[in-house]
C-alpha positions in Angstrom: 104.8 74.8 120.0 104.2 72.2 122.8 100.5 71.4 123.3 100.2 72.9 126.8 101.7 76.1 125.6 99.5 76.2 122.6 96.4 75.7 124.7 97.5 78.5 127.0 98.2 80.9 124.1 94.9 80.0 122.4 92.7 80.5 125.5 94.4 83.5 126.9 94.9 85.4 123.6 91.6 84.2 122.0 90.9 86.7 119.4 89.6 85.6 116.1 87.8 88.6 114.8 85.0 88.5 117.3 83.8 92.1 116.6 81.2 90.2 114.6 77.6 89.7 113.9 76.4 86.3 115.1 77.4 83.6 114.6 80.5 84.7 112.7 84.0 85.9 113.5 83.9 88.5 110.8 81.2 91.1 110.3 79.2 93.0 107.6 79.4 96.5 106.2 76.3 97.8 108.0 75.6 99.7 111.2 72.7 100.1 113.7 70.2 102.9 112.9 70.6 106.2 114.8 69.5 105.8 118.4 69.1 102.0 118.1 70.8 99.4 120.3 71.6 96.0 118.9 72.6 93.2 121.4 74.4 90.2 120.1 74.4 87.6 122.9 75.7 84.1 123.1 74.5 83.0 126.6 76.5 79.8 126.5 78.8 78.1 124.0 81.3 75.2 124.0 84.6 74.6 122.3 87.2 71.9 122.4 90.8 72.6 121.6 93.0 69.5 121.5 91.9 67.7 124.7 90.8 70.8 126.6 87.1 71.6 126.9 85.9 75.1 127.5 82.6 77.0 128.1 82.0 80.5 126.8 79.5 82.5 128.9 78.0 85.9 128.3 79.7 86.3 124.9 78.2 89.8 124.3 78.5 92.5 121.7 76.5 95.8 122.1 76.2 98.1 119.1 74.7 101.6 119.4 73.9 103.8 116.4 75.4 107.1 117.4 74.7 109.0 114.2 73.9 108.1 110.6 76.5 105.7 109.3 78.3 105.4 112.6 77.9 102.9 115.5 79.8 102.3 118.7 80.7 98.7 119.6 81.5 97.2 123.0 82.5 93.6 123.4 83.0 91.1 126.2 83.5 87.4 126.5 83.9 85.1 129.5 85.6 81.7 129.2 85.7 78.8 131.8 88.1 76.0 131.1 86.6 72.6 132.1 88.6 69.9 133.9 92.3 70.3 134.6 94.0 73.2 132.9 97.2 75.3 133.1 95.2 78.5 132.8 93.1 80.3 135.6 89.8 78.6 136.4 87.9 81.4 134.7 89.0 84.2 132.5 87.4 87.3 131.0 88.6 87.7 127.4 88.2 89.7 124.2 87.2 93.0 125.7 87.1 95.8 123.0 85.7 99.2 122.3 85.3 100.1 118.6 83.8 102.5 116.1 82.2 101.2 112.9 81.7 103.6 110.0 79.9 103.0 106.7 82.2 104.5 104.0 79.9 103.7 101.1 76.2 103.0 101.3 75.4 100.1 99.0 73.1 97.1 98.8 72.9 96.7 102.7 71.6 100.2 102.9 68.8 99.9 100.3 71.1 101.3 97.6 73.1 99.7 94.9 76.6 98.3 94.5 79.1 97.4 97.3 78.6 98.4 100.9 82.0 99.4 102.4 82.8 100.0 106.1 85.7 100.3 108.5 85.8 99.2 112.1 88.6 100.5 114.4 89.3 100.7 118.1 91.0 99.4 121.2 91.6 95.9 122.5 92.0 95.1 126.2 93.9 92.3 128.0 92.1 89.7 130.0 90.7 91.1 133.3 93.3 90.3 136.0 95.7 89.0 133.3 98.9 90.2 131.7 99.0 92.4 128.7 98.6 96.0 127.5 96.0 97.9 125.4 96.0 96.8 121.8 94.4 98.3 118.6 92.5 97.0 115.7 91.7 98.3 112.2 89.3 96.5 109.7 88.0 97.0 106.2 84.7 95.3 105.4 83.1 95.0 102.0 79.6 93.5 101.4 78.4 92.3 98.0 74.8 91.3 97.1 74.0 89.0 94.3 70.4 89.8 93.7 68.2 88.7 96.6 69.8 85.2 96.8 73.3 85.5 98.1 75.3 88.1 100.1 79.0 87.9 100.6 81.0 89.8 103.2 84.8 90.2 102.9 86.8 91.1 106.0 90.4 92.2 106.3 91.8 93.1 109.7 95.1 94.2 111.2 95.6 94.1 115.0 98.2 94.9 117.5 97.1 92.5 120.2 97.2 93.2 124.0 100.4 91.1 124.0 101.7 93.5 121.3 101.9 90.8 118.6 100.9 91.6 115.0 97.7 89.8 114.0 96.4 89.5 110.5 92.9 88.2 109.8 90.9 87.6 106.6 87.5 86.1 106.2 84.6 85.5 103.7 81.0 85.2 105.0 78.2 83.8 102.8 74.5 84.3 103.6 71.4 82.8 101.9 68.4 84.9 101.1 67.4 87.3 103.9 63.8 86.9 102.9 63.8 83.3 104.1 62.6 82.6 107.6 65.7 80.4 108.2 68.7 81.2 106.0 71.9 79.1 105.7 75.2 80.8 106.4 78.9 79.9 106.3 82.3 81.5 106.9 85.9 80.7 106.2 88.8 82.6 107.6 92.6 82.5 108.1 94.4 84.3 111.0 98.0 84.7 111.8 99.1 86.1 115.2 102.9 86.4 114.9 104.9 84.8 117.8 101.7 82.8 118.7 99.7 80.8 116.3 98.1 80.4 112.9 94.4 79.4 112.5 92.3 78.1 109.5 88.6 78.0 110.2 85.3 77.0 108.6 81.8 77.6 110.0 78.4 76.5 108.9 75.2 77.5 110.5 71.7 79.1 110.2 70.0 82.3 111.2 66.2 82.2 112.1 64.2 85.4 112.1 62.1 84.5 115.1 60.1 87.8 115.2 60.7 91.3 114.0 64.0 92.6 115.5 65.0 89.2 117.0 67.2 86.6 115.3 68.3 83.3 116.7 71.5 81.8 115.3 73.4 78.5 115.6 76.7 77.5 114.1 79.3 74.8 114.2 83.0 75.7 113.6 86.0 73.4 112.9 89.5 74.9 112.9 93.1 74.0 112.9 95.1 76.1 115.3 98.8 75.6 114.6 97.9 72.0 113.8 95.7 71.4 116.8 92.0 70.6 116.1 89.4 73.0 117.5 85.7 72.2 117.5 83.1 74.8 118.6 79.3 75.0 118.9 77.7 78.4 119.0 74.1 79.4 119.8 72.8 83.0 120.4 70.4 85.8 119.6 70.6 89.2 118.1 68.0 91.6 119.5 67.5 95.2 118.2 65.7 97.7 120.4 65.5 101.5 120.9 
């Protein structure tokens, strides 16, 4: 795919699996408590794809615990290409409405064994852009190794707003949640048919600043159909009633 077309496809159909908890593209098998809001906010971020620089603004995910084991998820992201670009000067991307359900309560819910969840819902095209309503279905499994390491396995199938089939798989690793600052990492592979294939690796850290408020930072490197992508992420997760 020519570079300019690849940049256009990547920016306008930016998906990853951004129904996430920060700073990842995947997520965990847990939900907000009943009546609780959880705001995941990246006020500003930066990524470079090939020779094109871009800012992400107001990258936000709002989770609401509707009932026990069920949360509603709303997502929004705004991207501004910097410098010359063959895409619009700004573009609202990655809008989604989802429902996340814990199928099995496990180590993330103060029980034992695997935590298992599913997250399903609707994907919307860029505001003012072309495309239709898409759909997403995910299976998430979280596994705890004592109090030291937690792994989260994600598998996702999407029909994108462009009505392409998209397959996504990731593994997230977390250090001890008892630590004030815990190291984290994620690897994933994604294939959007008729568009691109991505292989990605992220390293970062999550800082428990105060009760109910985490600050995260991450650096991601990826190959998107052979084009190098570099991204810096910084954000917060704030839980409130």
